[in-house]
C-alpha positions in Angstrom: 10.7 -17.2 45.3 9.9 -20.7 43.5 6.9 -22.8 44.7 7.8 -26.2 45.4 6.0 -29.1 43.4 4.4 -30.1 46.1 2.6 -26.8 46.4 1.1 -27.5 43.0 -0.4 -31.0 43.8 -2.1 -29.4 46.7 -3.4 -26.3 44.8 -5.0 -29.1 42.2 -6.4 -31.0 45.4 -8.3 -27.6 46.2 -10.9 -29.2 43.2 -12.0 -31.7 45.9 -13.4 -29.0 48.3 -15.7 -27.0 45.4 -18.8 -26.8 46.4 -21.8 -28.2 44.1 -22.7 -24.6 42.9 -18.7 -24.0 41.6 -18.9 -27.5 39.7 -22.1 -26.4 38.2 -20.8 -23.2 37.2 -17.7 -25.2 35.6 -20.1 -27.5 33.8 -22.0 -24.3 32.2 -19.2 -22.6 31.2 -17.5 -26.0 29.5 -20.9 -26.3 27.8 -20.6 -22.6 26.8 -17.2 -23.0 25.5 -18.1 -25.7 23.6 -20.5 -23.5 21.8 -18.9 -20.6 21.5 -15.8 -22.5 19.7 -17.9 -25.0 18.4 -20.9 -23.0 15.9 -18.3 -20.5 14.5 -15.7 -22.8 13.4 -18.6 -25.1 11.9 -17.3 -27.7 13.9 -20.9 -28.3 15.1 -23.0 -28.3 11.9 -25.3 -25.3 11.8 -27.0 -23.3 9.3 -25.2 -20.6 9.9 -21.4 -21.2 9.3 -19.9 -23.3 6.9 -16.4 -24.7 6.9 -14.4 -25.1 3.5 -11.8 -27.7 5.0 -13.2 -30.8 7.3 -12.3 -30.9 11.0 -8.9 -32.2 11.8 -8.6 -35.5 13.9 -7.0 -33.5 16.7 -9.4 -30.8 16.5 -12.2 -32.2 19.2 -9.8 -33.4 21.7 -8.6 -29.5 21.7 -11.8 -28.3 21.9 -12.6 -30.9 24.9 -9.5 -30.4 27.1 -10.3 -26.2 26.3 -13.5 -26.6 27.4 -13.0 -28.4 30.5 -10.0 -26.2 31.5 -11.8 -22.9 30.8 -14.9 -24.1 32.8 -12.8 -24.8 35.9 -10.7 -21.5 35.2 -14.6 -19.8 34.7 -15.6 -21.2 38.0 -12.8 -20.1 40.2 -14.1 -16.8 39.5 -17.5 -17.8 41.8 -16.2 -16.5 44.9 -15.4 -13.0 46.2 -12.2 -11.6 45.7 -9.7 -8.7 44.5 -6.7 -10.5 43.4 -4.7 -10.2 40.4 -6.9 -11.7 37.3 -4.5 -13.7 34.7 -4.9 -12.9 31.2 -3.5 -16.1 30.2 -6.6 -17.7 30.6 -8.3 -15.5 27.9 -5.2 -15.8 25.5 -5.3 -19.9 26.0 -8.8 -19.9 24.9 -8.3 -17.4 22.0 -5.8 -19.3 20.5 -7.5 -22.5 21.0 -10.4 -20.9 19.1 -8.0 -20.4 15.9 -5.9 -23.7 16.4 -9.6 -25.7 15.7 -11.3 -23.0 13.0 -11.1 -23.5 9.7 -7.8 -22.2 8.1 -9.0 -20.6 5.2 -12.0 -19.2 6.9 -9.7 -17.1 9.0 -10.4 -14.0 7.3 -7.2 -12.5 8.6 -5.1 -15.5 7.6 -6.9 -15.6 4.4 -6.1 -11.8 3.9 -2.5 -12.2 5.0 -1.7 -15.4 3.4 -4.1 -16.0 0.6 -6.1 -19.1 0.1 -3.0 -21.6 -1.0 -1.0 -19.6 2.0 -3.4 -20.3 4.8 -3.8 -23.8 3.9 0.3 -23.9 3.5 1.5 -21.8 6.0 -1.2 -21.4 8.7 -3.1 -24.8 8.7 0.4 -26.5 9.9 0.7 -23.9 12.4 -2.7 -24.5 14.1 -1.7 -27.5 15.8 1.3 -25.7 17.7 -1.3 -22.9 18.6 -4.1 -25.5 20.1 -0.8 -27.1 22.5 0.1 -23.4 23.4 -3.2 -22.5 24.2 -3.7 -25.3 26.5 -0.5 -24.8 28.1 -1.8 -21.5 29.0 -5.0 -22.4 30.4 -3.2 -25.2 32.6 -1.2 -22.3 33.8 -3.9 -19.8 34.5 -5.8 -22.4 36.3 -2.9 -23.2 38.0 -2.1 -19.9 39.4 -5.8 -19.6 40.2 -6.0 -22.9 42.6 -2.7 -21.8 43.7 -4.2 -18.6 45.0 -7.0 -20.7 46.7 -4.7 -22.5 49.0 -2.7 -19.2 50.1 -3.2 -17.9 53.3 -3.1 -14.7 53.4 -1.9 -12.7 56.5 -3.8 -9.9 58.3 -2.0 -6.7 57.4 -1.7 -4.3 60.3 -1.0 -0.6 59.4 0.3 2.0 61.4 0.8 5.2 61.6 3.8 7.7 60.7 6.4 7.3 63.6 4.5 4.6 65.7 6.4 1.0 65.9 4.6 -2.1 63.7 3.5 -4.9 66.4 4.3 -8.2 65.0 
């Protein structure tokens, strides 16, 4: 069953009803995302991690968008619930991490392709990974927000042989 586009707009309006606590969690999650992605990829200079290739112009917008979307997505888990968790948010965050990292600092790419191959083959794919990661984060957030506005119907259980009342 397909949902109307209006349902998607209404789902995003659910953000307006969030309490202060949830917005605080979203902000903390976003800051954590910037640190967890920015430090090991050396986008944020630090003494532990280095970078052989300079940060690209598009890496910061991808990191900021990933942090905002990841923060909002993380805040949707503040409430209690037993709904199914979409894994696309985790995959989207991982793809964004691979997208903004140094292509020759990625050990898997370096082992599989070598230094020249990582620059020639993996580096051009990184923006695509970033876009796919962001799309998956938007999709996961949309699914979580739609779940907030869904109206659950009470389930009436009946005993075998007993009619179900409406």
